C-alpha positions in Angstrom: -8.2 -13.2 -27.8 -9.9 -9.8 -27.6 -12.4 -11.3 -29.6 -13.1 -13.5 -26.6 -15.1 -11.9 -24.0 -13.1 -11.3 -21.1 -15.1 -14.0 -18.4 -14.3 -16.6 -21.6 -10.8 -15.0 -21.1 -10.6 -15.6 -17.4 -12.2 -18.6 -17.7 -9.9 -20.2 -21.0 -6.8 -19.3 -18.8 -7.8 -20.7 -15.1 -8.4 -23.9 -17.1 -5.4 -23.9 -18.7 -3.1 -22.8 -15.7 -2.1 -19.7 -18.2 -2.0 -16.0 -17.8 -5.4 -14.2 -18.5 -4.7 -11.3 -21.3 -6.5 -8.5 -21.4 -6.4 -6.1 -24.3 -5.0 -2.4 -24.1 -7.8 -0.7 -23.3 -9.7 -3.2 -21.1 -5.8 -3.5 -19.3 -6.3 0.7 -18.3 -9.3 0.1 -17.1 -8.3 -2.8 -14.4 -5.2 -0.1 -13.6 -7.5 2.6 -12.8 -10.1 0.3 -10.7 -7.4 -1.4 -8.6 -5.6 2.2 -7.9 -9.3 3.4 -6.5 -9.9 0.3 -4.7 -6.9 0.1 -3.0 -7.0 4.0 -2.3 -10.5 3.3 -0.1 -8.1 2.6 2.4 -7.4 6.2 3.4 -9.6 7.6 6.7 -12.9 8.1 5.1 -14.3 11.8 5.1 -11.2 13.5 4.4 -9.4 14.4 1.1 -6.5 12.9 0.3 -4.0 16.1 0.7 -5.2 16.3 4.7 -3.7 12.9 5.2 -0.4 11.0 5.2 0.1 8.0 3.1 2.4 5.6 1.5 2.6 3.9 -1.4 4.6 1.1 -1.1 6.6 -1.2 -3.6 4.9 1.5 -6.6 7.2 1.2 -9.6 5.5 3.5 -11.7 2.2 4.0 -10.2 2.4 6.4 -8.6 -1.3 7.0 -8.3 -1.7 10.5 -6.1 0.6 13.1 -5.9 -0.3 13.0 -1.9 1.2 9.5 -1.5 5.1 8.9 -0.5 6.5 6.4 -2.6 8.7 3.6 -1.1 10.8 1.0 -2.8 13.4 -0.9 -2.7 15.0 0.7 -5.6 15.4 4.2 -7.6 17.0 3.0 -10.2 17.3 -0.3 -12.3 20.0 -2.3 -11.1 21.2 -6.3 -12.2 19.3 -8.5 -9.7 15.9 -6.1 -9.9 14.2 -8.8 -11.8 11.0 -8.0 -13.7 10.6 -4.1 -11.6 10.4 -2.3 -14.5 9.7 1.1 -13.6 10.7 3.9 -10.7 10.5 6.5 -9.1 13.5 9.0 -8.4 11.9 10.7 -5.4 10.9 7.5 -3.8 12.0 6.5 -0.5 14.3 3.8 -0.3 13.4 1.3 2.6 12.3 -3.0 3.0 9.0 -3.5 3.3 9.4 -5.3 6.2 11.3 -2.0 7.6 9.7 1.0 7.5 11.5 4.2 8.5 8.6 5.8 10.1 7.5 6.6 14.1 5.0 4.4 15.3 1.4 5.2 14.5 2.6 7.9 12.2 0.6 7.1 8.8 -3.2 7.6 8.1 -3.1 4.6 5.1 -1.0 2.3 3.5 -1.5 1.0 -0.5 0.5 -1.9 -1.4 -0.8 -2.8 -5.7 1.1 -6.0 -7.0 3.4 -5.9 -4.3 3.0 -7.7 -1.4 2.7 -11.5 -3.3 7.0 -10.4 -3.7 7.8 -11.1 -0.2 7.7 -14.5 1.7 6.5 -13.6 4.9 3.1 -11.2 4.0 1.6 -11.3 7.4 4.9 -10.5 9.6 4.4 -7.6 6.8 1.2 -6.5 7.3 1.5 -6.6 11.0 4.6 -4.2 11.3 2.5 -2.0 9.1 0.4 -1.8 11.5 2.5 -0.5 14.4 3.1 2.5 12.2 -0.3 3.2 11.1 -2.5 5.2 13.5 -5.6 3.1 15.3 -8.5 4.0 12.6 -6.1 3.9 10.1 -6.0 1.4 6.5 -4.1 -0.8 4.3 -5.7 -0.9 0.8 -3.9 -4.1 -1.2 -4.5 -5.7 -4.8 -2.8 -9.0 -5.1 -2.9 -11.1 -8.3 -5.4 -14.7 -8.3 -2.9 -17.0 -9.0 -5.3 -19.3 -10.9 -5.1 -16.7 -13.4 -1.6 -15.5 -13.8 1.0 -18.8 -12.5 1.4 -20.7 -9.2 4.1 -19.2 -7.4 5.5 -23.0 -7.0 6.7 -23.3 -10.6 8.1 -19.1 -9.9 11.9 -19.5 -10.6 12.7 -15.5 -9.6 14.5 -14.3 -6.5 12.2 -11.6 -7.1 8.6 -13.1 -8.3 6.5 -14.3 -6.5 7.0 -16.0 -3.0 3.4 -17.0 -2.4 0.1 -17.7 -3.9 -2.6 -15.4 -3.2 -6.3 -15.4 -3.8 -9.3 -13.6 -2.2 -10.3 -17.5 -0.5 -6.6 -17.9 1.1 -6.2 -14.0 1.9 -9.0 -14.4 3.9 -8.1 -17.7 5.9 -4.9 -16.2 6.7 -6.6 -12.8 8.3 -8.7 -15.4 10.1 -6.0 -16.8 11.4 -3.2 -13.9 11.5 -4.8 -10.4 11.8 -8.5 -10.2 13.3 -6.9 -9.3 16.8 -5.3 -6.0 15.0 -7.3 -5.6 12.0 -11.1 -5.7 11.0 -11.5 -6.7 7.2 -13.5 -3.6 6.0 -13.0 -5.0 2.0 -12.4 -7.9 0.1 -12.5 -8.6 -3.7 -15.1 -6.6 -5.1 -13.0 -6.1 -8.4 -14.8 -7.7 -11.3 -12.0 -8.5 -13.1 -10.3 -12.0 -12.0 -6.6 -11.4 -12.3 -6.5 -9.2 -9.1 -8.4 -9.0 -5.8 -8.2 -6.2 -3.9 -8.1 -6.0 0.4 -8.9 -2.7 2.6 -7.5 -3.8 6.3 -8.9 -1.1 9.0 -6.6 -0.9 12.3 -9.1 -0.8 15.2 -9.6 2.2 17.3 -10.8 5.7 16.3 -8.5 8.0 13.9 -7.4 11.6 14.8 -6.2 13.7 11.9 -3.1 15.3 11.9 -3.5 18.5 14.3 -0.6 21.3 14.4 0.4 21.2 18.1 1.3 23.8 20.6 4.5 23.1 21.0 5.1 24.2 16.9 3.2 26.7 17.1 1.2 28.2 20.2 2.6 32.1 20.2 4.5 34.2 17.8 7.0 36.0 17.3 6.2 39.1 19.9 4.1 37.0 22.5 7.7 34.7 22.9 9.7 37.9 23.0 7.7 39.3 25.7 7.3 36.5 28.0 11.2 36.2 27.5 11.1 32.7 25.9 12.7 33.4 22.4 15.2 30.6 21.8 17.4 33.4 21.0 17.6 35.1 24.2 16.7 32.0 26.1 20.6 30.9 24.5 22.1 34.1 24.8 21.0 34.2 28.3 22.3 30.6 28.8 
């Protein structure tokens, strides 16, 4: 298949209802472009090391050392289906019930993950609650016309709905527009997947150390009689 151009292979897959194929070198480029597209969810004007972000359903796609991985398992299980790689430091959590405080995250990325949940819009609305105003969600989803129709997917952990940029746009217009701006959609050149960036309404405020955490030095606290050990002993 590598003798043919990417566009001809993609068109062949679409017309025949088969999975589009890419040689190894093309696949590596596609993977890199997908990761860069998802990272656009990070609020602009900041380095990733200044932000709190999570990577949901990451498998082996860590993307950045400054992203906290979140997955449903840390190692292979008999029921894991096609999940092929695992990060041992991943937080264990289900995508519809993330263990984070409301308004505590700056951005969320999920690559080739959201097509595996039956209620994608409910999941995105849940993620909105743990995002700060101005926070982003970066998604990469497969285009079902170049992969396969979920209506024929027999795997419990397979695709649960047919994703495409057109379908996502319609879902956004019904379910998400009150909470997000659709900042980016379908900018990737290859057809096997498309990208989305959702931006939560509101002005973004980055992390700042609070006065409650570090307002005074130990000497100042002692002088004011506010050292925790002094207070505990007196009480």
